[in-house]
DRENDO-800550 format. One record per residue (C-alpha): x, y, z; residue number from 1; chain; residue in one letter. Coordinates in steps of 0.001 Angstrom, whole numbers. Layout:
BEGIN
- X	Y	Z	NUM	A	a
...
REM end
This chain:
BEGIN
- -7900	25275	-20558	1	A	m
- -6411	22778	-23022	2	A	p
- -2643	22388	-22686	3	A	i
- -425	21517	-25623	4	A	e
- 1226	18173	-24934	5	A	q
- 4557	19184	-26450	6	A	n
- 4801	22062	-23943	7	A	i
- 4109	19650	-21088	8	A	v
- 6666	17179	-22429	9	A	n
- 9348	19852	-22671	10	A	e
- 8718	21025	-19127	11	A	a
- 8762	17507	-17674	12	A	i
- 11948	16616	-19538	13	A	n
- 13600	19785	-18225	14	A	a
- 12636	19001	-14622	15	A	l
- 13212	15222	-14593	16	A	a
- 16856	15483	-13564	17	A	g
- 16059	17463	-10438	18	A	e
- 13295	15010	-9525	19	A	t
- 15637	12042	-10012	20	A	t
- 18184	13604	-7659	21	A	e
- 15372	14164	-5161	22	A	f
- 14382	10502	-5396	23	A	l
- 17965	9452	-4705	24	A	c
- 18013	11697	-1636	25	A	d
- 14842	9990	-400	26	A	l
- 16292	6500	-926	27	A	i
- 19361	7411	1139	28	A	r
- 17170	7733	4229	29	A	i
- 16497	4258	5737	30	A	p
- 12868	5001	6548	31	A	s
- 11749	1673	7962	32	A	v
- 8909	1831	10450	33	A	r
- 9618	4375	13167	34	A	g
- 12211	6233	11084	35	A	n
- 10038	7969	8498	36	A	e
- 10288	11423	10088	37	A	g
- 13455	12549	8236	38	A	p
- 11896	11634	4871	39	A	v
- 8711	13569	5456	40	A	n
- 10625	16582	6728	41	A	r
- 12827	16489	3619	42	A	l
- 9763	16258	1375	43	A	v
- 8190	19196	3201	44	A	a
- 11328	21262	2704	45	A	d
- 11699	20425	-1001	46	A	r
- 8023	20758	-1903	47	A	m
- 6724	23574	294	48	A	k
- 7286	26135	-2464	49	A	d
- 5247	24014	-4899	50	A	l
- 2091	24213	-2791	51	A	c
- -120	26622	-919	52	A	t
- 769	24979	2389	53	A	s
- 2909	22156	3778	54	A	a
- 1856	20852	7199	55	A	e
- 3864	18314	9169	56	A	l
- 1286	16552	11334	57	A	m
- 2553	15068	14580	58	A	q
- 1039	11697	15448	59	A	i
- 259	11530	19197	60	A	p
- 1026	8422	21218	61	A	e
- -2684	8234	22078	62	A	s
- -3404	7383	18439	63	A	f
- -2389	3799	19230	64	A	k
- -5760	3478	20975	65	A	d
- -7699	3974	17734	66	A	d
- -9845	845	17169	67	A	p
- -8471	471	13615	68	A	l
- -4822	986	14601	69	A	y
- -2680	-1734	13075	70	A	s
- 160	-3768	14525	71	A	w
- 1140	-2152	17853	72	A	p
- 4822	-2576	18694	73	A	l
- 6286	-2353	22215	74	A	p
- 8616	605	22491	75	A	g
- 7497	2285	19263	76	A	l
- 7237	6032	19683	77	A	t
- 6024	8780	17366	78	A	y
- 8226	11411	18949	79	A	e
- 10252	11802	15740	80	A	n
- 7550	10821	13257	81	A	t
- 5141	13045	11373	82	A	q
- 2794	12710	8435	83	A	n
- 2896	15423	5802	84	A	l
- -90	17094	4146	85	A	r
- 586	19352	1163	86	A	l
- -2260	21505	-114	87	A	t
- -2523	23220	-3467	88	A	l
- -5635	25344	-3041	89	A	t
- -7763	25571	-6159	90	A	g
- -8656	28832	-7845	91	A	t
- -12349	27864	-7859	92	A	a
- -12755	25188	-5171	93	A	p
- -16475	25791	-4698	94	A	e
- -17293	24844	-8287	95	A	t
- -14499	22423	-9251	96	A	s
- -13746	18835	-8306	97	A	r
- -11069	18198	-5689	98	A	s
- -8520	15389	-5457	99	A	l
- -6299	13634	-2928	100	A	i
- -2976	12071	-3925	101	A	l
- -1478	9617	-1409	102	A	n
- 1997	8086	-1196	103	A	a
- 3856	6513	1705	104	A	h
- 7347	7249	2973	105	A	s
- 8018	4042	4916	106	A	d
- 9864	1103	3370	107	A	v
- 10366	-2532	4270	108	A	v
- 13800	-3605	5550	109	A	p
- 16437	-4583	2972	110	A	p
- 16097	-7993	1334	111	A	s
- 18515	-10761	2268	112	A	k
- 20744	-10285	-780	113	A	n
- 20247	-6543	-1125	114	A	q
- 23580	-4952	-323	115	A	e
- 23709	-1171	97	116	A	n
- 19923	-980	-89	117	A	a
- 19976	2689	887	118	A	f
- 22697	3700	-1540	119	A	v
- 20848	4648	-4737	120	A	p
- 22295	3709	-8098	121	A	a
- 21298	4901	-11560	122	A	i
- 22016	2682	-14536	123	A	r
- 20659	3261	-18035	124	A	e
- 17856	5496	-16815	125	A	g
- 16762	3199	-14004	126	A	i
- 17001	4102	-10307	127	A	v
- 17813	1219	-7942	128	A	y
- 17460	1067	-4159	129	A	g
- 15015	287	-1372	130	A	r
- 11895	2355	-1877	131	A	g
- 12655	3124	-5536	132	A	a
- 9183	1981	-6620	133	A	c
- 7566	1293	-3239	134	A	d
- 6922	4038	-2598	135	A	d
- 9457	6851	-2878	136	A	k
- 9305	6750	-6664	137	A	g
- 5649	7729	-6278	138	A	q
- 6645	10732	-4159	139	A	i
- 8965	11612	-7042	140	A	a
- 6003	11480	-9445	141	A	v
- 4150	13989	-7265	142	A	i
- 7249	16201	-7077	143	A	h
- 7581	16209	-10858	144	A	l
- 3863	16901	-11305	145	A	l
- 3863	19889	-8945	146	A	l
- 7160	21203	-10313	147	A	s
- 5704	21114	-13822	148	A	t
- 2592	22996	-12743	149	A	l
- 4777	25699	-11232	150	A	r
- 7012	25914	-14297	151	A	k
- 3994	26246	-16593	152	A	l
- 2310	28667	-14172	153	A	r
- -763	26466	-13911	154	A	l
- -3057	26251	-10892	155	A	r
- -5829	23642	-10651	156	A	p
- -9328	25076	-10306	157	A	r
- -10081	22391	-7705	158	A	g
- -8017	21853	-4562	159	A	t
- -5372	19123	-4679	160	A	v
- -4317	17563	-1367	161	A	t
- -1177	15418	-1120	162	A	v
- -851	13034	1835	163	A	d
- 2653	11650	2427	164	A	i
- 2103	9069	5129	165	A	v
- 3954	6697	7417	166	A	v
- 3325	3039	8251	167	A	e
- 1630	1858	5063	168	A	e
- 3648	-1348	5059	169	A	e
- 2267	-2477	8416	170	A	n
- -1380	-1676	7759	171	A	g
- -1916	1987	6981	172	A	g
- -1740	3805	10297	173	A	n
- -462	6962	8612	174	A	g
- -3405	7181	6232	175	A	t
- -5794	6261	9047	176	A	l
- -4479	9267	10982	177	A	f
- -5150	11483	7969	178	A	m
- -8747	10362	7518	179	A	v
- -9398	10821	11233	180	A	r
- -8813	14543	10589	181	A	r
- -11560	16473	8747	182	A	p
- -11048	15559	5093	183	A	v
- -13236	15442	2026	184	A	c
- -12575	15207	-1686	185	A	a
- -14295	14173	-4884	186	A	d
- -11709	11480	-5499	187	A	g
- -8433	9992	-4318	188	A	a
- -5549	8261	-6068	189	A	i
- -3268	6093	-3951	190	A	v
- 81	5911	-5707	191	A	l
- 1579	2424	-5858	192	A	e
- 3556	807	-8663	193	A	a
- 759	-413	-10933	194	A	s
- 2424	-1632	-14161	195	A	e
- 398	656	-16449	196	A	r
- -2876	-305	-14813	197	A	k
- -5625	1555	-13004	198	A	i
- -6646	-582	-10056	199	A	f
- -10347	63	-9531	200	A	a
- -10555	-2819	-7043	201	A	a
- -8121	-3922	-4338	202	A	v
- -8185	-7125	-2335	203	A	r
- -8113	-7133	1450	204	A	g
- -5682	-8891	3761	205	A	a
- -5652	-10401	7239	206	A	v
- -2261	-11090	8794	207	A	w
- -2513	-13832	11383	208	A	f
- -646	-15943	13883	209	A	e
- -1892	-19443	14689	210	A	v
- -507	-20874	17923	211	A	i
- -887	-24635	18386	212	A	c
- -288	-26375	21722	213	A	r
- 975	-29932	22052	214	A	g
- 2220	-32358	24708	215	A	k
- 6027	-32099	24649	216	A	p
- 8160	-35124	25254	217	A	g
- 11001	-37412	24176	218	A	h
- 10802	-39199	20846	219	A	s
- 10953	-42529	22698	220	A	g
- 7542	-41840	24257	221	A	r
- 5547	-41332	21085	222	A	a
- 2281	-42568	22599	223	A	s
- 2436	-39955	25379	224	A	d
- 3296	-36848	23351	225	A	v
- 1586	-34632	20801	226	A	v
- 3790	-32637	18484	227	A	s
- 2574	-29063	18219	228	A	a
- 4476	-28901	14932	229	A	l
- 2327	-31661	13434	230	A	k
- -793	-29879	14677	231	A	e
- 426	-26708	13003	232	A	a
- 764	-28550	9707	233	A	v
- -2848	-29707	10090	234	A	k
- -3924	-26123	10806	235	A	a
- -2280	-24957	7587	236	A	m
- -4197	-27567	5662	237	A	g
- -7486	-26495	7259	238	A	v
- -6869	-22840	6378	239	A	l
- -5990	-23805	2813	240	A	e
- -9331	-25613	2542	241	A	e
- -11187	-22599	3957	242	A	y
- -9370	-20381	1456	243	A	h
- -10502	-22582	-1438	244	A	e
- -14122	-22413	-281	245	A	r
- -13985	-18644	110	246	A	l
- -12334	-18226	-3284	247	A	l
- -15053	-20311	-4900	248	A	e
- -17893	-18171	-3511	249	A	v
- -15986	-14990	-4385	250	A	s
- -15638	-15855	-8071	251	A	r
- -17710	-13593	-10287	252	A	g
- -18310	-11004	-7580	253	A	f
- -16098	-8511	-9414	254	A	n
- -15033	-9432	-12963	255	A	p
- -11780	-7490	-12573	256	A	l
- -10508	-10246	-10255	257	A	f
- -11686	-13157	-12389	258	A	d
- -8735	-13131	-14794	259	A	k
- -6420	-14113	-11931	260	A	y
- -6122	-17787	-11037	261	A	e
- -5761	-16894	-7364	262	A	n
- -6434	-13195	-6703	263	A	p
- -6615	-13680	-2907	264	A	m
- -3761	-15990	-1891	265	A	p
- -3174	-17371	1566	266	A	v
- 537	-17326	2387	267	A	t
- 2298	-19067	5263	268	A	f
- 5428	-17030	5758	269	A	g
- 6841	-18058	9143	270	A	m
- 6857	-21236	11234	271	A	l
- 8544	-21635	14580	272	A	h
- 8524	-24797	16673	273	A	a
- 10831	-26762	18920	274	A	g
- 14453	-26600	19961	275	A	d
- 15641	-30219	19622	276	A	w
- 15206	-32794	16823	277	A	p
- 14325	-35651	19191	278	A	a
- 11729	-33772	21246	279	A	t
- 8123	-33176	20271	280	A	a
- 7577	-29425	20689	281	A	p
- 4928	-28171	23068	282	A	g
- 4094	-25105	21000	283	A	a
- 4227	-24082	17366	284	A	a
- 3533	-20707	15772	285	A	s
- 2541	-20016	12167	286	A	i
- 2426	-16488	10776	287	A	k
- 987	-15553	7432	288	A	g
- -1448	-13484	5424	289	A	v
- -4945	-14440	4259	290	A	f
- -6165	-12489	1233	291	A	g
- -9829	-11906	435	292	A	f
- -11952	-10020	-2092	293	A	l
- -14260	-7066	-1333	294	A	p
- -17352	-9292	-1240	295	A	n
- -16477	-9954	2415	296	A	t
- -14646	-8128	5176	297	A	n
- -11942	-8441	7817	298	A	v
- -14175	-9528	10698	299	A	k
- -15954	-12191	8614	300	A	a
- -12644	-13627	7392	301	A	v
- -11173	-13668	10890	302	A	q
- -14222	-15512	12228	303	A	q
- -14157	-17864	9260	304	A	g
- -10572	-18823	10008	305	A	m
- -11369	-19486	13652	306	A	i
- -14450	-21540	12789	307	A	d
- -12588	-23531	10147	308	A	a
- -10069	-24838	12682	309	A	i
- -12574	-25143	15528	310	A	r
- -14923	-27259	13386	311	A	n
- -12243	-29309	11639	312	A	s
- -12088	-33109	12016	313	A	p
- -8799	-32819	13936	314	A	h
- -10154	-33230	17457	315	A	q
- -6993	-32418	19389	316	A	y
- -6238	-29351	17251	317	A	l
- -9796	-28030	17729	318	A	c
- -9209	-27747	21457	319	A	e
- -5583	-26607	21524	320	A	h
- -5158	-23578	19279	321	A	f
- -5607	-19836	19240	322	A	e
- -5404	-17274	16436	323	A	i
- -4119	-13743	16890	324	A	l
- -4967	-10922	14486	325	A	f
- -2791	-8185	15988	326	A	n
- -853	-7287	12849	327	A	m
- -2089	-5917	9507	328	A	l
- -5830	-6040	8806	329	A	n
- -6836	-4274	5579	330	A	n
- -10310	-4180	4111	331	A	e
- -10683	-4513	364	332	A	g
- -12272	-1764	-1698	333	A	n
- -13701	-1281	-5154	334	A	e
- -15038	1390	-7451	335	A	l
- -17254	966	-10496	336	A	s
- -15302	1099	-13736	337	A	t
- -17941	3580	-14918	338	A	d
- -17089	6044	-12166	339	A	h
- -15792	9399	-13458	340	A	p
- -12534	8966	-11519	341	A	l
- -11761	5778	-13446	342	A	v
- -13016	7061	-16775	343	A	q
- -11245	10432	-16624	344	A	e
- -7955	8838	-15565	345	A	l
- -8243	6314	-18387	346	A	s
- -9051	9062	-20900	347	A	a
- -6069	11114	-19681	348	A	a
- -3744	8176	-20246	349	A	a
- -5139	7640	-23728	350	A	n
- -4621	11328	-24416	351	A	g
- -959	10913	-23516	352	A	c
- -642	7920	-25839	353	A	g
- -247	5529	-22900	354	A	v
- -3416	3402	-22607	355	A	p
- -3914	1958	-19131	356	A	l
- -5699	-1310	-18406	357	A	e
- -8474	-1092	-15815	358	A	i
- -7763	-3965	-13474	359	A	s
- -7746	-5278	-9902	360	A	a
- -4874	-5224	-7424	361	A	m
- -4077	-8592	-5865	362	A	t
- -2052	-7004	-3080	363	A	a
- -3292	-4773	-261	364	A	a
- -2681	-1061	237	365	A	c
- -4105	2086	1865	366	A	d
- -6883	2717	-663	367	A	a
- -9591	1387	1653	368	A	w
- -8746	3968	4305	369	A	r
- -10211	6772	2147	370	A	y
- -13268	4611	1574	371	A	s
- -13910	5080	5301	372	A	l
- -14727	8686	4358	373	A	m
- -16770	7681	1288	374	A	n
- -14117	9127	-1011	375	A	i
- -13999	7293	-4371	376	A	p
- -10496	5819	-4622	377	A	t
- -8321	4065	-7182	378	A	v
- -4697	2937	-7199	379	A	v
- -2269	3934	-9929	380	A	m
- 1419	4795	-10080	381	A	g
- 4767	4411	-11802	382	A	a
- 6859	1261	-12054	383	A	g
- 6145	-2405	-11481	384	A	s
- 4997	-4250	-8360	385	A	l
- 7212	-7190	-9278	386	A	k
- 10231	-5217	-8036	387	A	y
- 8669	-4079	-4749	388	A	a
- 10188	-5624	-1595	389	A	h
- 12835	-7362	-3729	390	A	s
- 16615	-7168	-3890	391	A	d
- 16198	-5691	-7392	392	A	e
- 13843	-2862	-6430	393	A	e
- 13908	-249	-9173	394	A	q
- 11981	2335	-11145	395	A	i
- 12624	3802	-14577	396	A	a
- 12881	7572	-14812	397	A	v
- 10828	7274	-18006	398	A	a
- 7985	5734	-15946	399	A	d
- 8082	8635	-13481	400	A	i
- 7891	11130	-16342	401	A	k
- 5095	9227	-18070	402	A	e
- 2987	9010	-14915	403	A	t
- 3445	12709	-14165	404	A	a
- 2211	13499	-17687	405	A	k
- -877	11345	-17175	406	A	i
- -1667	12994	-13846	407	A	f
- -1301	16462	-15332	408	A	l
- -3629	15564	-18201	409	A	k
- -6024	13997	-15685	410	A	f
- -6121	17151	-13542	411	A	l
- -6912	19179	-16652	412	A	d
- -9916	16907	-17273	413	A	r
- -10883	16508	-13596	414	A	w
- -10958	20127	-12505	415	A	c
- -9247	22277	-15129	416	A	g
- -6425	24818	-14797	417	A	f
- -6013	28550	-14717	418	A	e
- -2842	30429	-15606	419	A	t
- -1356	32387	-12713	420	A	i
REM end
């Protein structure tokens, strides 16, 4: 049934204050990895009346044995941690398209200069605090969407499932747990700050640690020592060269990535070596992330990195290194821009007077996890990625309202509504 936009606008404006307060409550909970449980329980409590069911799903310790489990940590326990699945059962699920909405409740630790990261502040219609856009602001979008449906007494004809998950930031274990349960849908939208874009393609990422071994010794015995630090610098150069070769063969594979100068960056984020300026260190460790496009995969990139160093002209390095891939490993994913999920979402945005660019995401996220189940998936949400993980993390209330309007219009096109 067509819905008059002015009625939707009035309802969303009336409910936005309550949703903003809810977002602030979420930000106050420091839900870094291992501490997401209180957030998901709060979401379940606040949103249970907006859905048909709200199920807190306990993650067993045995889940760490899953072959796609990411980044095991000694001492980490799931005793106090649950995922949340909200279900709004459709009025005609057998004949209408279904949808999954996904958002994550974990956040990265505060930035170096981010004081009071978990004390939300609102200034001129903008909410500040850790998680404001990544990703608690996206939970707020879902809250506003479902609250509006209830206020307008609308029920989707197709079933809408909402997955609020843990551990997205370290590789998507929460979403992996969800797709390991029986799940199917005609489409999925992973909510991440997307800057008024629909991301129909998402790059992959391999987090790595390269460990180089040297021959430690005093600076006065230069001919007898090999600095592991210098070998590490060589290893970085080799990986940069491999990245350039892989980028070159990836060009043109998906035109959505081609507008970016470097859509799959390799980043060296940490280097540790030595404990004295006048001693050549015996070991050096580099940690970083290697991005790649969906024309390849995690295992191929990992092997390519190993082969690049092993076959490099640096003879000593070739024989004295190892690479570990025991952190985040995300596949890329893509969906044709002609797919109904992309086209209907784009048309819904146009219908709200907010055209969205169809683009590619040059960061990694959980979208690929639903691809494991052959569920067509895109990424779209409120706010801007440029504020994520920063000491200025923020989201505008106007963006939350706008995105909720688009999703409501999209659901009307995707599966339709009935008045209850």
